[in-house]
N, C-alpha and C positions, 0 to 999 in steps of 0.2 A: 536539605541540600536539594535532595533528588526531586522532592514532589514541588519546591519552587522552580525546578530548571522544568518540569512537566507544564506547568501552569504556565510560565514564560514561553514555551515553545506553543503552547496551544494558543495563545494570547496570540503569538505573531501569526500561526497559521489563520488565525479567523481574522485577523485585522488584515492581510494580506490577500486576503477571499473579499472582504467588503468592498473593497472598489469594484469587484463584478458581480453581475447578477448571477446567483446561484439557480440552479436548474433542479429538480429531481430526477433522480436517476430513471425514473419508468422512463424518461424522456427517450433515455437511448434504448428502449426497448423494442421489440419489434411488434408486428400486428398480434400475435399471441401472447405478447407479455412476456418473451427471454429476452435475454441479453447474451450477446456473444460477450463472452469474457475473455475470448482471445481476441478479438477485435478492437475492444474496449480502451481508448485512448487517454494517454496522461492528462491533458487538458479534460476532458470531460471529467475525469476522476477528480481533477482539482475545481474543476468548476460547479461540482454538486455540494451539496449539504453536508457538513460533518458528519451527522448521522448515518448519512448513506454511506461516504468515504470508510468511516468507521465500518460499517456491515460488507462492506466489499472487502475489506482488508481480511475481515473474520474467514470471509467465505473464500477468499484466494488462497490463506492460511492452512483452512481444511484441507482444499483441494491438491496444494501442496505437499502436504503433511499425507497423505491418501495415496498420492504418486507414491512417496517413499516408504510407505507401509510404517509410519510412524503415530503411535497412537497416543501420544502425549504434546502437553501444550507447556510452553514456560512464559504465562502470562507477560514478564516483565520483556522479557525479550520481544516476544509478538509486540508488544506496543512500540517497541523503541524500532523493530521493523517498519512497523505501521509509518511511523514517524518519517523515517529515512526514504520509505516510498512514495511519499508524501511531498516531502521535500525534494527528492530527484525528480518527481512528476511535476512540482510547479517549475522546475528549472528546464527541463525536459518535454516539453509540451506536446510535441509531435511525437513522442515516442506511445508507441503502446505500452500497458499497465505490466504483461508478462513480462516485457523486456525490461521495465524499471525492477521488475522484482529480482529479475534475473540477475541485473548489476549490484543492485543490493545486497543481494545474497553472498555472490561472489566478494564483494567487496568486505561485510562481513566475517566471511570465514578468513580472509588472507589478513584482516586486522587483528583474528584472533587466532592466528596459526592454524586454522581446521583444516584437514586435507581429508580428503573421501578416500574410501578405502581404495579404487581404480586411480587414484593420483600420486600413491603412498610408492 
């Protein structure tokens, strides 16, 4: 059942992006080839190719986990969070990706009843 949901979700994402011309992630790089990940918008993430969106999702996951000194990854949860960020970004294209990640993580924690040490 789960795999059918993933396939359906993936198809919806691909179909919704098919109407727009997708661009390579490198389009958003500066003259030195660097992308400012704090300025990347949801529209840019949603408008790139799926493999580029996947790549950026993994990069952001590593960045956030590095900031939290977390050395583990839950692959299924990471995929779910990536999906939620992309869905959020498609609906909120004016937002920055880092804002989308913040909203999604906070929503996930609330949904699961997860409280951080400083929130208890």
